[in-house]
VOBA-1610 file (N, C-alpha, C; in pm, whole numbers, padded with zeros to 5 digits, always signed):
BEGIN
Met-01501-00252+00865Met-01383-00334+00853Met-01326-00319+00712Val-01194-00305+00700Val-01127-00291+00572Val-01108-00429+00511Gln-01146-00444+00385Gln-01124-00571+00318Gln-00978-00582+00279Arg-00922-00698+00300Arg-00784-00723+00262Arg-00780-00767+00116Pro-00687-00710+00038Pro-00678-00751-00102Pro-00632-00896-00114Lys-00681-00965-00216Lys-00639-01101-00243Lys-00508-01096-00321Asp-00430-01204-00313Asp-00306-01210-00389Asp-00338-01207-00538Ser-00260-01132-00612Ser-00278-01121-00755Ser-00149-01069-00815Pro-00134-01081-00946Pro-00014-01024-01010Pro-00004-00873-00986Gln-00119-00805-00980Gln-00119-00661-00957Gln-00068-00630-00817Leu-00113-00707-00720Leu-00067-00687-00583Leu+00082-00716-00573Asp+00128-00821-00639Asp+00270-00854-00638Asp+00353-00738-00693Ala+00307-00681-00804Ala+00379-00569-00866Ala+00381-00448-00773Leu+00270-00421-00710Leu+00262-00308-00618Leu+00352-00331-00497Leu+00349-00451-00441Leu+00435-00481-00326Leu+00583-00469-00362Gln+00620-00512-00481Gln+00759-00501-00525Gln+00801-00354-00536Ala+00712-00272-00593Ala+00743-00130-00608Ala+00755-00062-00472Val+00663-00091-00383Val+00666-00031-00249Val+00789-00081-00173Ser+00821-00208-00191Ser+00937-00268-00126Ser+01064-00193-00164Lys+01080-00167-00291Lys+01199-00094-00339Lys+01202+00048-00283Lys+01089+00112-00282Lys+01080+00251-00237Lys+01110+00264-00088Leu+01055+00171-00007Leu+01070+00181+00138Leu+01189+00104+00192Gly+01246+00014+00111Gly+01356-00067+00161Gly+01309-00174+00259Val+01186-00220+00243Val+01127-00323+00327Val+01100-00443+00237Pro+01141-00564+00276Pro+01116-00680+00190Pro+00968-00695+00155Ala+00941-00733+00030Ala+00804-00748-00017Ala+00727-00850+00067Glu+00792-00956+00110Glu+00724-01058+00191Glu+00683-01002+00328Thr+00765-00913+00383Thr+00728-00848+00509Thr+00604-00762+00488Leu+00603-00687+00379Leu+00487-00604+00348Leu+00363-00689+00326Arg+00379-00801+00254Arg+00266-00890+00227Arg+00210-00947+00358Ala+00298-00993+00447Ala+00253-01049+00574Ala+00179-00945+00657Glu+00234-00824+00662Glu+00169-00717+00739Glu+00036-00677+00676Leu+00030-00674+00545Leu-00095-00640+00477Leu-00203-00742+00511Lys-00166-00869+00511Lys-00263-00974+00545Lys-00310-00964+00689Glu-00223-00914+00778Glu-00258-00899+00919Glu-00327-00766+00948Gly-00328-00678+00849Gly-00390-00547+00868Gly-00305-00451+00947Lys-00176-00474+00949Lys-00084-00381+01017Lys+00024-00339+00918Phe+00089-00230+00949Phe+00185-00174+00854Phe+00308-00122+00927Asp+00349-00192+01033Asp+00459-00145+01117Asp+00589-00122+01040Ala+00628-00218+00956Ala+00754-00205+00882Ala+00749-00088+00784Ala+00637-00074+00715Ala+00623+00035+00619Ala+00624+00169+00691Leu+00549+00179+00800Leu+00540+00305+00874Leu+00675+00342+00936Ala+00749+00244+00982Ala+00879+00271+01045Ala+00980+00327+00946Ser+00964+00293+00820Ser+01061+00340+00720Ser+01018+00470+00651Met+00899+00521+00687Met+00849+00645+00628Met+00889+00766+00712Lys+00888+00880+00649Lys+00904+01004+00723Lys+00782+01019+00814Pro+00797+01077+00933Pro+00684+01088+01026Pro+00560+01154+00965Lys+00579+01256+00886Lys+00465+01325+00823Lys+00393+01232+00725Asp+00470+01156+00646Asp+00410+01063+00550Asp+00339+00948+00623Ala+00399+00899+00730Ala+00338+00791+00808Ala+00205+00836+00868Ala+00200+00958+00918Ala+00077+01011+00975Ala-00032+01024+00868Ala+00006+01070+00750Ala-00091+01084+00641Ala-00142+00946+00598Phe-00053+00850+00593Phe-00090+00713+00556Phe-00188+00654+00657Gln-00160+00675+00785Gln-00249+00624+00890Gln-00387+00689+00883Gln-00391+00819+00854Gln-00519+00887+00839Gln-00597+00830+00722Leu-00528+00802+00613Leu-00593+00744+00495Leu-00650+00607+00528Leu-00574+00525+00597Leu-00621+00391+00634Leu-00740+00395+00728Ala-00749+00499+00808Ala-00858+00512+00904Ala-00989+00553+00838Asn-00984+00590+00711Asn-01103+00636+00640Asn-01123+00551+00514Pro-01194+00438+00525Pro-01212+00348+00411Pro-01273+00414+00288Gln-01364+00510+00307Gln-01423+00577+00192Gln-01319+00660+00118Arg-01235+00729+00192Arg-01129+00810+00129Arg-01027+00720+00060Leu-00996+00607+00122Leu-00902+00512+00063Leu-00957+00459-00069Gln-01085+00423-00071Gln-01147+00374-00194Gln-01147+00483-00301Gln-01176+00606-00260Gln-01174+00719-00352Gln-01035+00735-00415Met-00933+00725-00331Met-00796+00739-00380Met-00761+00626-00476Met-00800+00504-00443Met-00767+00390-00529Met-00837+00398-00664Asn-00948+00469-00670Asn-01021+00486-00796Asn-00976+00609-00874Ser-00880+00683-00822Ser-00834+00805-00888Ser-00755+00774-01015Gln-00748+00870-01102Gln-00671+00855-01225Gln-00522+00831-01196Gln-00470+00896-01092Gln-00329+00878-01056Gln-00302+00735-01013Ala-00390+00678-00932Ala-00373+00539-00887Ala-00383+00444-01005Lys-00476+00469-01094Lys-00491+00384-01212Lys-00367+00393-01301Ala-00313+00513-01316Ala-00192+00531-01397Ala-00073+00459-01333Leu-00061+00468-01202Leu+00046+00398-01132Leu+00033+00247-01150Tyr-00088+00197-01138Tyr-00114+00054-01159Tyr-00071+00012-01300Glu-00108+00090-01400Glu-00072+00058-01538Glu+00080+00057-01555Lys+00147+00152-01494Lys+00293+00160-01503Lys+00358+00038-01436Leu+00304-00004-01322Leu+00362-00116-01249Leu+00338-00251-01316Lys+00229-00265-01386Lys+00199-00396-01443Lys+00276-00424-01572His+00345-00324-01626His+00423-00346-01748His+00568-00365-01718
//
């Protein structure tokens, strides 16, 4: 089972950035994240990107690996400022 992230300033910043990129309200993304679904986000993505995202979500170890990557950490640092 995938653990759902708790609300935090970091999550808020990430949701705002994703919201702007996808054109989906941050509150919609937050609600779907809490429910473990991503319909609005997936609907606004290119089919190839949506498929890659779904594959990533299906593999918790790979998702954790990605979140611990230098690129993810750099993105987090950029978003929190």
